[in-house]
N, C-alpha and C positions, 0 to 999 in steps of 0.2 A: 504493500500500500504506500509506503514511504517513497519507494522508487518512482511510483506513478505520479505522486505529488511533485517530486523534484523534476520529473520529466515535463510535467505540465507547466511548472514555473519556468523552466528553461525555454520551452517553446514560446511561452508568453513574452519573455524577455527578448527573444529573437524577433518576434513579431513587432514588438514595440521599437526595437532598434533598427529594424529594416528600413523604415522611411528615412531615418537620419542618415544611415549609411548610403542609401540611394541618393539623397540630396548631396552628400559630400562627394559621391562619385560624379554626379552631374556637374558640380562646381569645378571639380578637378579636371574634368574633361570638356568643360565649356570653352568655346562652342563646338558642337559636333554637327551642326546643320545650319541652314540659312537663318540669318537675322534680318528682321524687318524693322526699319526705322520709319515711323509715321511722322510726316511733316504736315501740320494742320493748316497749311496755306498753299496757294497755287505754286507751281514750278516757276522758277525765276525769282530774283531778289535774294537778299542776304539770308533770310530765314530758310531758304531752300538750298542755297549754294554751300553754306557751311557744313550741313550734314552730308552733302554729297562728297565734299573733300574728305571728311572723316570716314565715311563709308568705304571709300576706295582704299584708304590706309588700313582700315580694319580688315578688309578683304585680303590685302597683301599680307598683313600680320598673321592672320589666322587661317588663311587658305579656305575660307568658307564664304559663300555668297552673302553680301550685305546689300539689301535693296532699299530704295527710298520709295515710300508709298505716300503720295500727296492726297490727303483727305481734307479738303478745304470746306469752309462754310460755317456760319453761325459764330463768327469771331474766333474760330479755332476750336470751338466746342465739339464739333463732329469728330475731328481727328483725335482729340483728347479722350473723348468718350470711348472711341474704338480701342484705344490702348488700355484705358482703365478696366474694360471688360474682357481683356485678353488674358490668356493663361499666364500666371506669374512665374515664368521660367527663364526670363532673360532673353527670349527670342523675339519679343515685340517691345519696342521702345518708342518713346515720344521725344522728338527734337523740336523745341519751340521757344519763341520769345515769351515775354512775361504774360501776355493776355490769358491764355487758357490755364496757366499755372498759378498766377498770383493776382490777377485782376478781375476776371470774369465772375468769380464767386460774389463779388461786391456789386456787380453790375446787373446780373440777371436774377430775376425773382426765383427762378428754378433752373437747376442744371440736372442733367441725367447722370452726372458723375460727381464725385467729391474731389476737387483739386487737391485738398489737403491730404488725401490718401495716396496720391501718387508719390512714389519714392524717389527722391533726388539721387541721381547717378553721377553726373559730372557737369561742370560748367564748361561750355564749349568756347565762349568768348564774350566780350562786351564791346559795345560801340556807342559812343556818345551821340545823342540826338543833336541836330543842328537846326538853326533857324534859317530857312530858305525864304527868299522873297523873289517875286517875279522880276524879270530884267528891267522893266520900266518903272518899278516902284520908286517913289521919290526919296525915301529914306536910305541913307548910306551907312548908318550905324544903328545899333540896338537902341541907343538913347533917342536918336532921331525918329525911329519907328514908334517908340512909346509916345513921344511928343505929338507925332502926327495922328496916332490913334486917339489920343485924348482930345485933340482938336477936332476930330471927325468921329465922334462916338456912334457906333452902330453902322459905320460905312466901310470900315476895313474888313475884308473877308479872309477867313483862314480855312485851308483845306485840312482834311484828315483822311486816314485810311478807313474810316467808318465810325459810327457812334460807339463810344467806349473804347476806342483803340488807344494805343500809347500816344499817338500824335494828337488825338483829341484831348486826352487828359493832360498832356504836357501843356497844351495851349490854355486849358482851363486854369492850370496852376500859374502860368505866365500872366494871365489876365488878373488873377487874384492878387499876385504879388506886385503887379505894376499899376493896378487901378485902372485898367483899360477895359473896353467893352467892344467886342468884335463879333462878326456874323459867321457862324459855323456852316461850312459847305462840306458835307460828308461824301466821300467817294468809296468805291468798292476796291480798296487796295491802294498800294503805293503808286503803281504805274499811271493810272488815270489822273491821280492828284498831281504828279509831276508834269504830266502833259499839259494840264491847265495852268500850272505855275509858269512853265516855259512859254505858253501861249498868251500870257498876260491876262488870263481869265479869272484868276483868283490871286489874292495879294501875298499870302504867306503860308508856310507849311513847315511844321516840325517833323523832320525826317531823320532816319538814321544816316550816319555819315557815309556808309558804304554805298547807298543808292544815289546820293547827291554829289559826292566828291568830283567825279569826272564831269558832271554837268556844270559845276561851279568853275572848274578849271577851263572848260570849253566856253564859258560865258553864256550858257543857256539859262542860267539862273545865278543868283548871288547868295552866298552864305554870309549872314551878318554876325552870327554868334554861335559859339559851341556851348552845349548845355551840360557838358561833362564837368568833372571837378577841376580839370586843368586843360590847357590848350592841347589840341590834337597834334601829334607829331607830323601828320600829313598836311596840316594847316597852321603852321607856326605863327603866321601873321594875323590870323583871325582870333580876336579876343573871346574869352568866355563871357557868358551872360552874367556870371558872378562879378566880373570886372566892371560891368556896367552899373554896379551898385546893388546887386541882388544876391547876397551871400547864401540865402536859403534856397536858391533855385538850382535844381539839378535834375537831369533826366537822362538816364543811360539805358539803352536797350541791351538786354543780355539774352543769351541763348543757352538753354540747359537741356541735358539729356535726362529723361525721367523713365521710370518703370512702374508697372502695375503693383498695387498693394499685394504683399505676400511674396514678392520676389526675394529669394534667399539673400541674406546679407553678404555671404561670401561671393556670390555671383556679382553683386553690385560693387563690392570691393575690387574684384578683378577687373570689371569694366572701368571703374574710376582710375585705377592704376594704369591700365593700358591706354585709355584716352589721354591721361596726363602725359604719358611718355610720347605719344604720337604728336600731341600739340606742341611739344618742345622741339620737334624736328624742324630744321631750318627751312625746308621747302614748304612745310605747312604754315609756318609763321609768315613766310613771304606771300603765300596765297591769301592769307588772312589780312595782311597789311594792305594788299591791293583792294580789299573790300572795306577797308577802314575799320577792321575789327582787331582788337587786342586780345591775346591769349592770356588768361588768368587761371592759374592752377589752384584748385580748392579741393580739400578732401571732402568726404561725404558729410561729415558733421558740420563743417564750415558752410557748405552749400545749403544744408538744411536750415541753418540759422539765418543765412542771407535771404533765402526765399521767404521764410517766416516774417522777416523784417520788411520785405517788399510788399507782402500781403497787407501788413498793417499800414504802411506808408500810402499805398495807392488806395486802400479802403478809406482812409481818412480824407483823401482828396475827393474821392467820389461822394462821400457823405456830405462834405462841406459845400460841394457844388450842386448837390442833389441831381447827379447824373444817373439816369436809368436807361435800360435797354429792354424792350419787350421780348 
């Protein structure tokens, strides 16, 4: 009878330990098949270009297919929901700017996923937002723009990538700090907004540096100020908006890799370490530089803390301006 009890206990322990062993084997052998990186915005633009650079490097590193799956719509929520509902095994990841990760939960009355349950994996890069104006706009500096807007309340127009987008909220913050009042003209993405800036159809647009840099250099639009904490290396002669007298103004677009809730910590740690190594490679940095994006290495805990702080910061801006999206 005793032997039967011991045998039963032993079998029970083996059954209990089997999932742990299987998970460890999965992590040790990860990846053993195709990885899918969901980008919740259309192809083209910085949000799509960065994951493609990273995907090719991961493919070379691991000799496994790494594909980009563009799932756009609803401010990035459709793609984020697809990842949140995917198996938590490290083979479906989200690569996204702040919207679906840290902003949309404060904008939308209801989401089909919980952004706070997505697990941070790695910070891909950061890019300061910049203040674009149309070629024919009379102001030549940030201060001149503010004076012009105050002298013409409700007449200056600003473009955005859509209601509740980073560009929209950045302009809301700008208006709050500068005491200006402008008219919002929402577009469906960066490209049409830039087209109307270049066509002198709308006055200003807060865009990420990567999308506007070449157009500024070519004279198709003018960048008056950088919204980052310091001047951009690629635009050393363009002052920050802080330098115009607004030390509390900052808006930086960041891009992060996220995983579904329940993804094993050891798989996430492996991804974080591998992505960090790849981002430090010279050719990757060079490609990011051309897009106006800076590589910033963060471990998982630091990234988790950073995203939590961004949720609070943008949530406060949204509440103070009473911005809502149906």
